[in-house]
C-alpha positions as CSV (number, residue, x, y, z in Angstrom):
1,M,145.1,-30.7,-69.7
2,R,142.8,-29.2,-67.1
3,P,143.7,-28.2,-64.1
4,K,142.5,-30.0,-60.8
5,I,141.0,-28.3,-57.9
6,F,140.7,-30.3,-54.4
7,V,137.8,-28.7,-52.4
8,S,138.4,-28.8,-48.8
9,Q,134.8,-30.1,-47.7
10,P,131.4,-30.6,-49.3
11,I,130.0,-27.3,-50.5
12,P,127.2,-25.8,-52.2
13,Q,126.5,-26.9,-55.9
14,P,126.5,-23.8,-57.5
15,A,130.1,-23.1,-56.6
16,L,131.0,-26.7,-57.5
17,D,129.1,-26.5,-61.3
18,L,131.2,-23.2,-61.8
19,M,134.5,-24.7,-60.9
20,A,133.6,-27.6,-63.1
21,E,133.6,-25.5,-66.4
22,V,137.0,-25.2,-65.9
23,A,138.9,-28.0,-64.0
24,D,138.5,-31.4,-62.7
25,L,137.5,-31.5,-59.0
26,E,137.9,-33.7,-56.1
27,V,135.8,-32.6,-52.9
28,F,136.9,-34.4,-49.7
29,P,133.4,-36.2,-49.0
30,W,133.1,-36.0,-45.2
31,A,130.8,-33.6,-43.7
32,H,131.2,-34.6,-39.9
33,R,135.1,-33.4,-39.9
34,E,137.3,-31.5,-41.3
35,V,139.8,-32.3,-43.5
36,S,143.3,-33.0,-42.0
37,I,146.5,-31.5,-42.1
38,D,147.9,-35.1,-43.4
39,E,145.2,-35.0,-46.1
40,L,146.0,-31.6,-47.2
41,E,149.6,-33.0,-47.7
42,S,149.0,-35.5,-49.9
43,A,146.3,-34.0,-51.9
44,A,149.0,-30.9,-52.6
45,Q,150.7,-34.1,-54.7
46,R,147.6,-34.3,-57.0
47,S,146.1,-30.9,-57.2
48,D,146.9,-27.7,-59.1
49,Y,144.8,-25.6,-56.7
50,F,143.1,-25.8,-53.4
51,F,139.3,-24.4,-52.3
52,I,139.2,-24.0,-48.5
53,M,137.4,-22.2,-46.2
54,H,138.9,-20.0,-43.8
55,T,139.1,-22.2,-40.8
56,V,141.6,-25.0,-43.1
57,P,145.0,-24.9,-42.1
58,I,147.9,-23.7,-44.5
59,R,150.8,-25.3,-43.6
60,A,154.4,-25.1,-45.2
61,Q,154.7,-29.2,-46.0
62,Y,152.4,-28.8,-48.3
63,F,154.6,-27.4,-50.4
64,R,157.6,-29.7,-50.4
65,P,158.6,-31.5,-53.3
66,G,156.3,-33.3,-55.5
67,S,153.5,-30.8,-54.6
68,R,151.7,-29.2,-57.7
69,L,150.1,-26.5,-56.2
70,K,150.0,-23.2,-58.2
71,G,147.5,-21.3,-56.2
72,I,144.6,-21.6,-52.9
73,G,141.3,-19.8,-53.3
74,M,140.0,-18.4,-50.1
75,Q,137.9,-15.7,-48.4
76,M,140.2,-14.7,-45.8
77,A,143.5,-15.2,-45.2
78,R,144.3,-16.0,-40.9
79,E,147.8,-15.4,-39.8
80,D,147.1,-17.7,-36.7
81,L,146.3,-20.5,-38.9
82,H,147.7,-19.7,-42.3
83,D,151.5,-19.9,-43.2
84,L,151.2,-17.4,-45.9
85,A,155.0,-16.9,-45.7
86,A,155.8,-20.5,-46.9
87,M,153.0,-19.8,-49.6
88,K,154.8,-17.0,-50.8
89,A,157.9,-18.7,-50.4
90,A,156.9,-21.3,-52.6
91,G,155.6,-19.3,-55.5
92,V,151.5,-19.9,-54.6
93,K,149.2,-17.7,-55.2
94,Q,146.9,-16.5,-52.7
95,I,143.7,-16.3,-54.7
96,M,141.2,-14.3,-52.3
97,S,137.3,-13.7,-53.2
98,K,136.6,-10.1,-53.8
99,P,137.3,-8.4,-50.4
100,G,134.1,-6.9,-48.7
101,L,135.3,-3.7,-46.6
102,P,133.0,-2.8,-43.1
103,A,132.4,0.7,-45.0
104,D,130.5,-1.2,-47.4
105,D,127.9,-2.4,-45.1
106,P,128.0,-1.2,-41.8
107,D,124.9,-2.6,-40.5
108,G,125.4,-6.3,-42.3
109,Y,122.5,-5.8,-44.8
110,R,124.3,-6.7,-48.2
111,L,122.7,-9.8,-50.2
112,D,126.3,-11.3,-50.5
113,G,128.4,-13.6,-48.6
114,Y,129.8,-10.6,-46.7
115,G,126.2,-9.3,-45.6
116,L,124.2,-12.5,-45.3
117,N,126.7,-14.1,-43.2
118,P,126.0,-11.4,-40.2
119,R,122.0,-12.0,-40.6
120,A,122.2,-15.8,-40.6
121,T,124.4,-15.5,-37.1
122,G,122.4,-13.1,-35.5
123,Q,119.4,-15.0,-36.7
124,L,121.0,-18.2,-35.0
125,M,122.0,-16.6,-31.8
126,V,117.8,-15.5,-31.6
127,A,117.4,-19.4,-32.3
128,L,119.7,-20.2,-29.5
129,L,117.9,-18.2,-26.9
130,L,114.5,-19.2,-28.1
131,N,115.9,-22.5,-27.6
132,C,116.8,-22.2,-23.9
133,A,113.7,-19.7,-23.3
134,Y,111.2,-22.3,-24.0
135,R,113.9,-25.2,-23.1
136,V,112.8,-27.2,-26.9
137,N,116.4,-29.0,-26.8
138,E,115.3,-30.8,-23.2
139,S,111.8,-31.1,-24.5
140,D,112.6,-32.7,-27.6
141,M,114.8,-35.3,-25.9
142,F,112.6,-36.2,-23.3
143,C,109.7,-36.8,-26.5
144,R,112.1,-38.7,-28.5
145,A,113.0,-40.9,-25.1
146,N,109.5,-41.4,-24.1
147,G,107.0,-41.3,-26.6
148,F,104.1,-39.7,-25.1
149,F,103.7,-36.0,-23.5
150,Q,101.1,-34.5,-21.0
151,E,99.8,-31.1,-22.4
152,M,100.0,-29.0,-19.0
153,T,103.3,-30.7,-17.5
154,M,105.6,-28.2,-15.5
155,Q,108.7,-30.2,-16.1
156,F,109.7,-28.2,-19.1
157,M,108.4,-24.7,-18.2
158,G,110.8,-22.0,-19.7
159,Q,111.0,-18.3,-18.5
160,G,110.1,-17.4,-22.2
161,T,111.2,-13.7,-23.7
162,T,108.2,-11.8,-23.7
163,G,109.6,-8.9,-20.6
164,K,112.4,-10.0,-20.3
165,T,116.1,-8.4,-20.5
166,V,118.9,-9.3,-23.0
167,G,122.2,-8.2,-22.9
168,L,123.9,-8.0,-25.8
169,Y,127.8,-7.5,-25.0
170,G,129.2,-5.7,-28.5
171,F,127.3,-4.2,-31.0
172,G,128.7,-5.4,-34.6
173,K,126.8,-6.4,-37.6
174,V,125.6,-9.7,-35.7
175,A,123.9,-7.8,-32.7
176,K,122.2,-5.5,-35.2
177,Q,120.8,-8.4,-37.1
178,A,119.6,-10.0,-33.8
179,A,118.8,-6.7,-31.8
180,R,115.6,-6.0,-34.3
181,L,114.1,-9.5,-33.7
182,L,114.4,-9.3,-30.1
183,S,112.8,-5.9,-29.9
184,A,110.2,-7.5,-32.2
185,M,109.6,-10.0,-29.2
186,D,108.8,-7.5,-26.7
187,M,112.3,-7.7,-25.0
188,N,114.4,-5.2,-23.3
189,V,117.3,-5.0,-25.3
190,L,120.2,-3.6,-23.5
191,Y,123.8,-3.0,-25.4
192,N,127.5,-2.2,-24.0
193,K,130.4,-1.0,-27.0
194,R,132.8,1.1,-26.8
195,T,131.0,4.3,-28.3
196,R,127.6,5.1,-27.7
197,L,125.3,5.2,-30.5
198,N,123.5,8.1,-31.3
199,A,119.6,8.5,-30.0
200,E,118.2,8.1,-33.5
201,D,120.2,4.7,-34.2
202,E,119.1,3.1,-30.8
203,A,115.7,3.7,-31.5
204,K,116.1,1.9,-34.9
205,W,117.6,-1.1,-33.3
206,G,115.2,-1.2,-30.4
207,V,118.1,-1.0,-27.8
208,T,119.1,0.4,-24.7
209,W,122.6,1.8,-24.1
210,C,124.4,0.4,-20.4
211,A,127.3,2.1,-20.2
212,D,128.7,-0.9,-17.6
213,P,129.2,-4.3,-19.0
214,D,129.0,-5.6,-15.0
215,D,125.4,-4.0,-15.1
216,L,124.3,-5.1,-18.5
217,I,125.8,-8.7,-17.4
218,A,123.9,-8.7,-13.8
219,Q,120.6,-7.1,-15.4
220,S,120.1,-9.7,-18.2
221,D,117.8,-12.8,-18.2
222,Y,119.9,-13.7,-21.7
223,V,123.8,-12.4,-22.2
224,C,124.8,-12.8,-25.6
225,L,128.4,-12.3,-25.6
226,L,129.1,-10.8,-29.5
227,V,132.3,-9.2,-29.2
228,D,135.2,-9.8,-31.7
229,F,138.7,-11.4,-30.7
230,D,142.1,-10.1,-30.1
231,D,144.5,-11.7,-27.6
232,S,144.0,-8.9,-25.0
233,K,140.4,-10.5,-24.6
234,L,141.2,-14.1,-24.0
235,K,139.5,-15.1,-21.4
236,M,137.9,-11.8,-20.8
237,F,134.4,-13.9,-19.8
238,G,134.7,-15.9,-16.3
239,E,134.1,-17.0,-13.2
240,R,133.6,-13.4,-12.0
241,E,131.3,-12.1,-14.7
242,F,129.5,-16.0,-14.3
243,K,128.8,-15.2,-10.9
244,L,127.2,-11.7,-11.9
245,M,124.6,-13.0,-13.7
246,K,121.3,-14.1,-12.4
247,P,120.6,-17.9,-11.2
248,T,117.6,-18.0,-13.7
249,A,119.9,-16.4,-16.6
250,Y,121.1,-17.8,-20.0
251,F,124.8,-17.3,-21.6
252,I,124.8,-17.3,-25.3
253,N,128.1,-17.4,-27.3
254,V,128.2,-16.7,-31.5
255,A,131.3,-15.0,-30.9
256,R,134.9,-16.8,-30.4
257,G,135.2,-19.8,-27.9
258,R,138.6,-18.0,-27.0
259,L,136.7,-15.3,-25.4
260,V,135.6,-17.4,-22.3
261,D,137.3,-19.3,-19.7
262,P,136.2,-22.7,-20.7
263,D,136.8,-24.6,-17.2
264,A,134.8,-21.5,-15.5
265,L,131.7,-22.0,-18.1
266,I,131.7,-25.5,-17.2
267,A,131.8,-24.8,-13.6
268,A,129.0,-22.5,-13.6
269,L,126.7,-24.1,-15.6
270,S,127.4,-27.8,-13.3
271,D,126.9,-25.7,-10.0
272,K,123.7,-24.0,-11.3
273,T,125.3,-20.6,-11.2
274,I,123.6,-20.0,-14.5
275,A,120.5,-21.7,-15.8
276,G,122.2,-23.1,-18.7
277,A,123.7,-22.0,-22.2
278,G,123.7,-21.7,-26.1
279,L,126.8,-22.4,-27.6
280,E,127.7,-22.2,-31.4
281,V,131.5,-21.7,-30.7
282,F,134.4,-23.3,-28.5
283,W,137.9,-23.3,-27.1
284,T,138.6,-26.2,-28.9
285,E,138.9,-24.9,-32.2
286,P,141.1,-23.8,-34.8
287,P,144.3,-22.6,-34.1
288,N,143.8,-24.0,-31.0
289,V,143.4,-27.6,-32.4
290,V,143.7,-28.8,-36.0
291,D,140.8,-31.2,-35.5
292,P,137.7,-29.3,-33.8
293,Y,135.7,-31.1,-31.2
294,V,133.2,-29.6,-28.4
295,D,134.2,-30.9,-24.7
296,E,132.7,-34.0,-23.5
297,A,131.5,-32.3,-20.1
298,L,129.7,-29.7,-22.5
299,R,128.1,-32.6,-24.4
300,K,126.4,-34.4,-21.4
301,M,124.5,-31.5,-20.0
302,D,121.0,-30.8,-20.8
303,N,120.7,-27.3,-20.2
304,V,123.0,-26.5,-22.8
305,V,122.3,-26.3,-26.8
306,L,125.2,-26.8,-28.9
307,T,125.7,-25.7,-32.4
308,P,128.8,-27.0,-34.6
309,H,129.8,-23.4,-35.3
310,N,127.6,-23.3,-38.4
311,G,126.3,-19.6,-37.8
312,G,126.6,-18.6,-41.5
313,A,125.1,-22.0,-42.8
314,T,122.3,-21.5,-45.0
315,Y,122.1,-22.0,-48.6
316,A,121.7,-18.4,-49.1
317,S,125.0,-16.9,-47.3
318,R,127.2,-20.3,-47.6
319,G,126.4,-20.5,-51.2
320,A,127.2,-16.6,-52.1
321,Q,130.3,-16.9,-49.9
322,T,131.4,-20.3,-52.0
323,L,130.5,-18.7,-55.1
324,Q,133.0,-15.8,-54.7
325,I,136.0,-17.9,-54.0
326,A,135.2,-20.1,-56.7
327,E,134.3,-16.9,-59.0
328,A,138.1,-16.2,-58.3
329,L,139.3,-19.2,-59.1
330,V,137.7,-19.5,-62.3
331,A,138.9,-16.5,-63.3
332,E,142.7,-17.3,-62.6
333,I,142.6,-20.2,-64.4
334,K,141.1,-18.7,-67.3
335,A,143.9,-15.9,-67.2
336,N,146.8,-18.1,-66.3
337,W,146.5,-21.8,-66.4
338,T,148.5,-23.5,-69.7
339,D,148.6,-27.1,-70.3
């Protein structure tokens, strides 16, 4: 008898094809929402392995009597979302795809799931910025609703990018990939991080050091939040920071929703403290909630561009990520599965 793998969401076909060589697959069919804890508990009763992405929760209840689970394939473990102790106690193996070490690729150039993801996220950040700069989302909605246009209209004039200043608050792999595109668009690219780059690297990425984060915020026409999250940075960007921004400036966040005070963000957008925002991440994401959603107030705002945390969702990037997990699962099954 072949093992059964439950796949927690629709994924690119190459990973499915690889796993199908050694196992029977059940794929959660819905792309508009994440699988629930109850659905995962039920799947554990009929599956030998799980294939999950890193936002899918792991709970002790999956390992109750009747569970068939022998292993869970994943790319990364999250202590805030995955009950690894319960998993270990139940004897369920943690099957990890090959880890990518930061030292392997300090600039995010690797052409696999680890290198392609920061490229894709950086490019999406630029797409959000351009959408705000040229008011693409508003213009699209206008054309769809009205069915006509006025070629020289002033209704959707934007500030554009040429000669404008963008502030990269944080400068890791994603910021580097964005910086090389932004500097090519004739923008003045400021950056802030704990340790300044050397002159050669600043020239390489086309960026200018701004030692004081407040100065970066105040000078920028586009403020892009790009720092890693930890508990010390909870709501690090709030009312004070939004008031430092120009009233014509836009806020872009592709980092983590919990870095931002959600009430302060909504207030700043509502009262025109800032011109608008491009948001890829939200307060209401795991582990805060199991079923992620976008705040209704944000969904009603014309000056906000929203994407559902899909910065790495290119065929190349997501395809490489999922294939690596599939390879790890297949290797485990070939090595240890017995009928």
